[in-house]
C-alpha positions as CSV (number, residue, x, y, z in Angstrom):
1,M,6.1,-2.6,-27.3
2,R,2.8,-1.2,-26.0
3,A,1.7,-2.6,-22.6
4,E,-1.3,-4.8,-22.5
5,K,-4.5,-3.2,-21.2
6,P,-4.8,-4.3,-17.5
7,A,-7.7,-6.4,-16.3
8,H,-6.8,-5.7,-12.6
9,V,-5.6,-2.5,-10.9
10,F,-3.9,-2.8,-7.5
11,L,-3.4,0.4,-5.4
12,S,-0.2,0.5,-3.4
13,P,0.3,3.3,-0.9
14,H,4.1,2.8,-1.0
15,L,6.8,1.0,-2.9
16,D,6.2,-2.5,-1.5
17,D,2.6,-2.6,-0.2
18,A,1.0,-4.3,-3.2
19,A,3.7,-7.0,-3.2
20,L,3.4,-7.5,0.6
21,S,-0.4,-7.8,0.7
22,C,-1.4,-9.0,-2.8
23,G,1.8,-10.3,-4.4
24,A,0.7,-13.9,-4.8
25,L,-2.6,-12.9,-6.4
26,I,-0.8,-10.5,-8.8
27,A,1.6,-13.3,-9.8
28,Q,-1.2,-15.8,-10.2
29,L,-3.4,-13.5,-12.3
30,S,-0.4,-12.4,-14.4
31,A,0.6,-16.0,-15.1
32,A,-2.9,-16.8,-16.2
33,G,-2.7,-14.0,-18.8
34,Q,-4.7,-11.4,-16.9
35,A,-2.6,-8.2,-17.0
36,C,-2.1,-6.5,-13.7
37,L,-1.3,-2.8,-13.1
38,V,0.2,-1.7,-9.8
39,V,-0.4,2.0,-9.1
40,T,1.9,3.2,-6.4
41,V,0.6,6.4,-4.9
42,C,3.4,7.8,-2.7
43,A,6.3,7.3,-5.1
44,G,7.3,11.0,-5.4
45,V,11.0,11.9,-5.1
46,P,11.8,14.7,-2.6
47,P,13.3,17.8,-4.5
48,A,16.9,18.7,-4.4
49,G,17.9,20.4,-1.2
50,F,15.0,18.8,0.7
51,V,15.5,18.9,4.5
52,F,14.6,15.5,5.9
53,S,12.9,15.0,9.2
54,K,14.6,13.2,12.0
55,A,12.2,10.3,11.5
56,A,13.1,10.0,7.9
57,L,16.8,10.1,8.7
58,R,16.4,7.3,11.2
59,L,14.5,5.2,8.7
60,H,17.2,5.8,6.0
61,R,19.8,4.6,8.5
62,S,17.9,1.5,9.4
63,W,17.4,0.7,5.7
64,G,21.1,1.3,4.9
65,L,20.2,4.0,2.4
66,R,21.8,7.4,1.5
67,D,19.4,10.2,2.2
68,E,19.7,11.9,-1.2
69,T,19.1,8.6,-3.2
70,A,16.8,6.7,-0.8
71,V,13.7,7.0,-3.0
72,Q,15.6,6.2,-6.2
73,T,17.0,3.1,-4.6
74,R,13.5,2.0,-3.6
75,L,12.2,2.7,-7.0
76,A,14.8,0.4,-8.5
77,E,13.8,-2.3,-6.0
78,D,10.2,-1.8,-6.9
79,S,10.9,-2.2,-10.6
80,A,12.7,-5.5,-9.9
81,A,9.8,-6.7,-7.7
82,M,7.1,-5.9,-10.3
83,A,9.1,-7.8,-13.0
84,L,9.1,-10.9,-10.7
85,L,5.3,-10.6,-10.3
86,G,4.8,-10.0,-14.0
87,A,3.0,-6.7,-13.3
88,Q,3.0,-3.4,-15.0
89,R,3.5,-0.4,-12.8
90,R,2.4,3.3,-12.7
91,L,4.0,5.7,-10.3
92,L,2.2,8.7,-8.9
93,D,4.3,11.6,-7.5
94,F,2.7,12.1,-4.1
95,L,5.3,12.2,-1.4
96,D,5.5,9.6,1.4
97,D,4.2,10.8,4.7
98,M,7.7,11.1,6.1
99,Y,8.7,13.5,3.3
100,R,5.7,15.9,3.4
101,P,6.3,19.4,4.9
102,P,7.2,19.0,8.6
103,V,5.0,21.9,9.7
104,L,2.0,20.2,8.1
105,V,2.9,16.8,9.5
106,E,3.5,18.2,13.0
107,R,0.2,20.1,12.8
108,A,-1.6,16.9,11.9
109,R,0.1,15.0,14.7
110,R,-1.0,17.6,17.2
111,K,-4.5,17.3,15.9
112,L,-4.2,13.5,16.2
113,A,-3.2,13.8,19.9
114,R,-6.2,16.0,20.6
115,L,-8.6,13.8,18.8
116,G,-7.0,10.7,20.3
117,A,-7.8,11.8,23.8
118,E,-11.4,12.3,22.8
119,L,-12.1,9.4,20.4
120,G,-9.6,6.7,21.1
121,A,-6.6,5.5,19.1
122,W,-8.5,3.4,16.6
123,T,-10.7,6.2,15.3
124,R,-8.5,9.2,15.5
125,A,-6.4,8.9,12.4
126,T,-9.3,8.9,9.9
127,T,-9.3,12.7,9.8
128,V,-5.6,12.9,8.7
129,D,-4.6,14.0,5.2
130,A,-8.0,14.9,3.8
131,R,-6.4,17.0,1.1
132,L,-4.2,14.1,0.1
133,A,-7.2,11.8,-0.1
134,A,-9.0,14.2,-2.4
135,D,-6.0,14.7,-4.6
136,V,-5.4,10.9,-4.9
137,A,-9.1,10.4,-5.7
138,A,-8.8,12.8,-8.6
139,A,-5.7,10.9,-9.9
140,L,-7.5,7.6,-9.6
141,R,-10.6,8.8,-11.4
142,D,-8.3,9.6,-14.4
143,I,-6.9,6.1,-14.3
144,R,-10.4,4.7,-14.0
145,I,-11.4,6.5,-17.2
146,L,-8.4,5.0,-19.0
147,Y,-9.3,1.4,-17.9
148,P,-13.0,0.9,-17.7
149,G,-14.3,-2.5,-16.7
150,T,-11.2,-3.4,-14.6
151,A,-11.2,-5.0,-11.2
152,W,-9.6,-2.8,-8.5
153,Y,-7.9,-3.6,-5.2
154,A,-7.2,-1.1,-2.4
155,P,-5.9,-1.1,1.1
156,L,-8.2,-1.4,4.1
157,G,-6.0,0.9,6.2
158,V,-5.2,-1.7,8.8
159,G,-2.5,-0.1,11.1
160,L,-3.9,3.4,10.4
161,H,-0.8,4.6,8.5
162,P,-1.9,8.0,7.1
163,D,-0.9,7.1,3.5
164,H,-2.8,3.9,3.7
165,L,-5.9,5.7,5.0
166,A,-5.7,8.3,2.3
167,V,-5.6,5.7,-0.4
168,Y,-8.5,3.8,1.2
169,E,-10.6,7.0,1.4
170,A,-9.7,7.9,-2.2
171,A,-10.7,4.4,-3.4
172,R,-14.0,4.7,-1.6
173,R,-14.7,7.9,-3.5
174,L,-14.5,6.3,-6.9
175,P,-18.0,6.2,-8.4
176,D,-19.9,3.2,-9.6
177,M,-17.3,0.6,-8.6
178,G,-19.7,-1.8,-6.8
179,D,-18.4,-5.4,-7.0
180,A,-15.4,-4.2,-9.0
181,M,-13.6,-3.0,-5.9
182,L,-12.1,-5.2,-3.2
183,F,-10.1,-4.1,-0.2
184,Y,-7.0,-6.0,1.1
185,E,-5.8,-6.4,4.7
186,D,-2.5,-4.5,4.9
187,F,0.6,-6.7,5.7
188,P,2.5,-6.5,8.0
189,Y,0.1,-4.3,10.0
190,G,-2.5,-7.1,10.0
191,V,-0.1,-9.4,11.8
192,V,-0.8,-7.5,15.0
193,P,-3.5,-9.5,16.9
194,G,-6.9,-7.9,16.5
195,A,-5.7,-5.1,14.2
196,S,-7.7,-6.2,11.2
197,A,-10.8,-6.9,13.2
198,R,-10.6,-3.4,14.8
199,R,-10.2,-1.7,11.5
200,L,-13.2,-3.6,10.0
201,A,-15.3,-2.7,13.0
202,E,-14.3,0.9,12.6
203,I,-15.3,0.9,8.9
204,G,-18.7,-0.8,9.7
205,G,-21.4,-1.5,7.1
206,Q,-21.7,-4.7,5.1
207,Q,-18.5,-6.7,4.7
208,T,-17.9,-10.0,2.8
209,R,-14.7,-11.9,2.8
210,R,-13.6,-12.8,-0.8
211,P,-11.3,-15.8,-0.7
212,F,-8.8,-16.7,-3.5
213,R,-7.1,-20.0,-3.8
214,I,-3.4,-19.1,-4.0
215,E,-1.0,-21.6,-5.8
216,E,2.4,-22.5,-4.4
217,K,4.1,-21.1,-7.5
218,A,2.5,-17.8,-7.0
219,L,3.4,-17.7,-3.3
220,A,7.0,-18.4,-4.3
221,S,6.9,-15.5,-6.8
222,K,5.6,-13.2,-4.0
223,L,8.4,-14.2,-1.7
224,S,11.0,-13.4,-4.4
225,A,9.3,-10.1,-5.1
226,I,9.4,-9.1,-1.4
227,S,13.0,-10.1,-1.2
228,A,13.7,-7.7,-4.1
229,Y,12.9,-4.9,-1.7
230,G,16.3,-5.4,-0.1
231,S,16.3,-2.2,1.9
232,Q,13.0,-3.0,3.6
233,V,13.0,-6.7,4.4
234,S,15.0,-6.5,7.6
235,T,12.6,-4.0,9.1
236,L,9.3,-5.3,8.0
237,I,8.6,-7.9,10.7
238,D,10.2,-9.1,13.9
239,G,13.0,-11.5,13.0
240,G,13.9,-9.8,9.8
241,A,14.5,-11.5,6.5
242,A,14.9,-15.0,8.1
243,A,11.4,-14.8,9.6
244,M,9.7,-13.2,6.5
245,P,8.7,-16.3,4.5
246,Q,6.9,-17.9,7.4
247,A,5.1,-14.7,8.4
248,V,4.0,-14.0,4.8
249,S,2.8,-17.6,4.3
250,E,0.9,-17.7,7.6
251,F,-0.8,-14.4,7.0
252,G,-1.8,-15.2,3.5
253,E,-3.8,-12.6,1.4
254,R,-7.2,-11.4,2.7
255,F,-9.7,-9.5,0.6
256,W,-13.0,-7.9,1.5
257,R,-16.0,-6.5,-0.4
258,L,-17.4,-3.5,1.5
259,G,-21.0,-2.4,1.2
C-alpha cells in the first residue's frame, strides 16, 4: 500500500532524536490524521571491514551492542519506535560522526581546539562538517521538491553535536521556507541548565517560541517510542531508564521560529 503524502517532515540527525525531542507532537499529529515523515540523516551503515574508533567501540560496549551489527540493531529499534508514533520514516545514508573517517574527525577536532581557544566553547563548533551540511542540504532539497507545502521541523543544535549542527545548517539553507520551518530544542542536551539559552543567543536574530498543547495520550506514545530504543535508554540521561519518563515529561517539547 502506498504511503500517504506527509503533511509534516521531521529532521532527525540520528536514530532517536525525533522521538526524543518531538515524539509527542508526531504521535498527536499522526493520531489526528496528519501524516508525519521522519527523515533520519545519519542512518548509514559502516561498510564491511570498517575500523571503528575507540570512541565508537566504547559506546557500543555501553549500549550492549556488537560492533558489526550495532547500526542494524538501532535501525530495528527505530522501526519499532516510528510504528509506535504512527510515523513514516526515510533513512539517509550519511554516517554518524563517530563512524566518519578518523583522520577527518581528528583534523576537525584539532581545528575545534584551536578555534575554541580563540572564540569560546559555545561558538567554536559551528565551523565543523561544512561539507556534510552542504551534502545534507542537497538531499533535503530533493525531499522538499517531493513534498511541497509541508511543515518542517529541524534541530536547533543545542549541545553542539556536529551532526545536529550540520542538520541545522542544512535546514537553514532550504529556500523559501518561511513559517513552514520550526526548530526544536534538542533533548537531552537541553536538560543542561542554560544550554538552550546559550544556543539561541549564539544563533541570534528574531526568535519566536511556538507552543503546542500536548495531550497525555501523545506523551504516553512518546515514552513508549523512546523505550523502543532499548540500546540507548540507559545512557540518555542521568538515572537511566528509571529516570527517563520524568525527565522527558518535565522537559516537554519546545519549538522556535527563527527570523
